[in-house]
C-alpha positions, 0 to 999 in steps of 0.5 A, a space after each residue: 499500500 501505501 508509499 508516498 513519493 511521487 506526484 502527477 497531475 493529469 488533465 482529461 479534457 475535451 475541445 470546446 464545447 466539451 466540459 474540461 476537468 482538471 485532476 491532480 493526484 500523487 501518482 504512486 502513492 495516492 493511496 498512501 496520501 489519500 483514502 484507499 476508496 478514493 484511490 480506487 474511484 479516482 482511478 476508475 473515473 479517469 479510465 472511464 473518461 478516457 474510454 467513453 464513446 464520443 469523448 475527445 480526451 487528452 492526458 497530460 502529466 504534470 512532472 515533478 521539478 527537481 530542486 537542489 535544496 530542501 525548502 523549510 516547508 512545502 506548504 504554500 505561503 498563501 495557505 492559511 493552514 501554513 501557520 506553524 500551529 495548523 494540523 497541516 504544518 504540524 503534520 509536515 513537521 512530524 513526517 520530516 522529523 521522523 524521516 530524519 530520525 529513521 534515516 539516522 538510525 538506519 545509517 547507524 545500523 547499517 555502518 557503511 550505507 548512506 541515503 541518496 536524496 532527491 528533493 522535488 516540487 511540483 508546479 501545482 503545489 507542494 513537493 517531497 523528499 526521496 531518500 534511498 540507501 542501496 547496496 549497504 552492509 546491512 540493507 540491500 535497499 531502504 527508502 524513506 520518503 515524504 510528500 506534501 501535495 496540493 491538487 484537485 479531485 473530481 466530485 465523484 471521487 469525493 462522494 465515493 470516498 465518503 460512501 455516498 457516490 450516488 448522492 445528488 445533493 438535491 440536483 446541485 452540481 459540485 466542481 473539482 474539489 481541491 485537496 491537500 495530502 501529506 505522508 511519509 512512507 517506507 519500505 526496508 529490505 535487509 540482506 540477511 534472511 533472518 532480518 525482517 523486511 519493514 513497511 510503514 506509512 502515515 498520512 493526512 488528507 484534507 479537502 479544501 472546498 468551501 463549506 458551501 461547495 455543493 457536495 464537497 464540504 471541508 473534510 479530513 482523514 488520517 491513515 497509515 500503519 506499520 507491518 512486518 515481513 520476515 522470511 523466518 519466524 523468530 518469535 521474540 522479534 515478532 512479539 517485540 514488534 507487535 508489543 510496540 504497536 500495541 503500546 502505541 495504540 493503547 496510549 489512545 484507545 485499547 480497541 485500536 490494536 486488535 481492530 487494526 491488527 486485523 485490518 492489517 491481516 485483511 489488507 496485506 492479503 495476496 488473494 491468488 496465493 491465499 496468503 498474507 504478505 507477512 506477519 502483520 502489525 497495524 493498519 488503518 484508513 479514513 480515520 476521522 471519527 475521533 477528535 483531530 488532535 487525538 488522531 494527530 497525536 496517534 499518528 505521531 506516536 505510531 511514526 515515532 514507534 518505528 525505530 524502537 519497534 524495528 532497529 533492536 531486531 536489525 541489531 540482533 539479526 543483521 550478522 546472524 549466519 545463514 546458508 544458501 538455502 536460507 537466502 533462497 527462501 528469503 528470495 521466494 518470500 520477496 517474490 510474494 512481496 513483489 506480487 502483492 505490490 504490483 497486483 494488489 497495492 492500490 497506491 502502486 497500481 494507481 501510479 503505474 496506470 496514471 504515468 507517475 515517476 517510475 523510480 518512485 513507484 517502484 522504490 518499494 520493491 527489493 533489488 532481487 527476488 525469486 520465483 521458483 516453480 511449484 516450490 513446496 516447503 517441507 511440512 514442519 520445517 521453519 520455512 513451512 511454519 512461516 508459510 502457515 503463519 502467513 496463511 493462518 494469521 496468529 495472535 502474537 501477544 
């Protein structure tokens, strides 16, 4: 799911007298920065409008602009929400602080690898910072990225996100709905088969439409999650990881961990394999049924929990001896990771369909993976135990 880096804007237009609609979205990680339901609806709307008989449609991609320096903020200076006390500004500061903290911790754990940084902006507003560490001592590939994006979405996508796609609002016709989206996302692939892959992303979304705009009142959502994908089950590591997720959740609501753990197990499901991608964690989306300040605090707590949840595991396992057979199994499990991301992850598939920056879209994939015909692990083996846990999710705490 979710992996926030690139952005693109695409224009579906018809020559006069046809109606023209401007659509702007984050490409690879529209899901990462937006709700899953809207990402699906937005993508289907785009395809439908291009295919519709008699419609003269042209699609133009607005590319990001490389920048030499990181700006102090990606918020528009004219945006009333740019003040430091706004939720937008505080969320941006949080994700940029977390990016710095996690990259520093990963470089320290790796010992030799350093992150390459790309800074970009976009003419429509906002920008992002993409950081990738590749071919390090410990990490084969690690990406940690932030984006802050302004754009517009069609009213149909807004209504679909809120579960009322068929609403006609008393006959009133809504125009394109401005939105704001910000998020951090990361996928970390270690070299050692006993060191697990980690994915996390946390995001905030607002519609900007004035309160009297037909069918599109102001609204906001939080979403995100952190999940673990090991090749081998080391129970103390999995329990440590889940205990940190539960601790973060319990600070805000004791119902969060069991609810979001199940959501995570259900989301990262490879349907054609009948198994989960990994051993879960937490996942939530479209969250706005609690106080906004509470959810900002919750998203911050979850993002700040990544380092204590993951780095102790990496320190324990990065030098564990392994065999060629262990490495081959890790490569097979990475193949499952690739399958999920390319087939089911809504952010990735949306980015591929809308012509986003390919390096950003595929940064979540490992450098190497393996597909072996009809591989069946021996019943009772350590490999079989991992596969069984992916097929039958377990309660780790």
